[in-house]
C-alpha positions in Angstrom: -11.6 -4.3 -31.3 -9.2 -5.2 -28.4 -7.3 -2.0 -29.0 -10.5 0.1 -29.0 -11.8 -1.4 -25.7 -8.5 -0.8 -24.0 -8.4 2.7 -25.0 -12.0 3.3 -23.8 -12.1 1.0 -20.8 -12.7 3.7 -18.3 -15.6 5.1 -20.2 -17.0 1.7 -20.5 -16.6 1.0 -16.9 -18.2 4.4 -15.9 -21.4 3.8 -18.3 -21.7 0.2 -17.0 -21.8 1.7 -13.3 -24.2 4.2 -14.3 -26.5 1.7 -16.2 -26.5 -0.3 -13.0 -27.2 2.5 -10.7 -30.1 3.6 -13.1 -31.6 -0.1 -13.0 -31.1 -0.3 -9.2 -32.9 2.7 -8.5 -35.8 2.4 -11.0 -36.4 -1.3 -10.8 -35.5 -2.3 -7.1 -37.2 -5.7 -7.5 -34.8 -6.8 -10.3 -31.7 -6.2 -8.1 -32.7 -9.1 -6.0 -32.7 -11.4 -9.2 -29.5 -10.0 -10.7 -27.7 -10.5 -7.5 -27.3 -14.3 -7.9 -25.2 -13.5 -10.9 -23.2 -10.6 -9.7 -20.3 -12.4 -8.1 -19.7 -15.2 -10.8 -19.7 -12.6 -13.5 -17.5 -10.1 -11.4 -15.1 -12.9 -11.0 -15.0 -13.8 -14.6 -14.5 -10.2 -15.7 -11.6 -9.8 -13.0 -9.9 -12.8 -14.2 -10.1 -11.8 -17.8 -8.7 -8.2 -16.9 -5.7 -9.4 -15.1 -4.8 -12.3 -17.2 -5.6 -10.5 -20.5 -7.6 -13.6 -21.6 -10.2 -13.0 -24.2 -13.7 -13.2 -22.7 -14.9 -15.7 -25.5 -12.1 -18.1 -24.3 -13.5 -17.9 -20.9 -17.3 -18.1 -21.3 -17.6 -19.9 -24.5 
């Protein structure tokens, strides 16, 4: 699974950005609620990306 996600990470990032854009445009009231978890989640993802640590070891 890790090899697959590393090979396709650009597409995963692009789809995630487009999904976030779609939610932001169609449900603007939801963006205020999701804003509270944005920075901690982004910090965890950046940490996992640069240290190559499995997300299950960080979040579980």
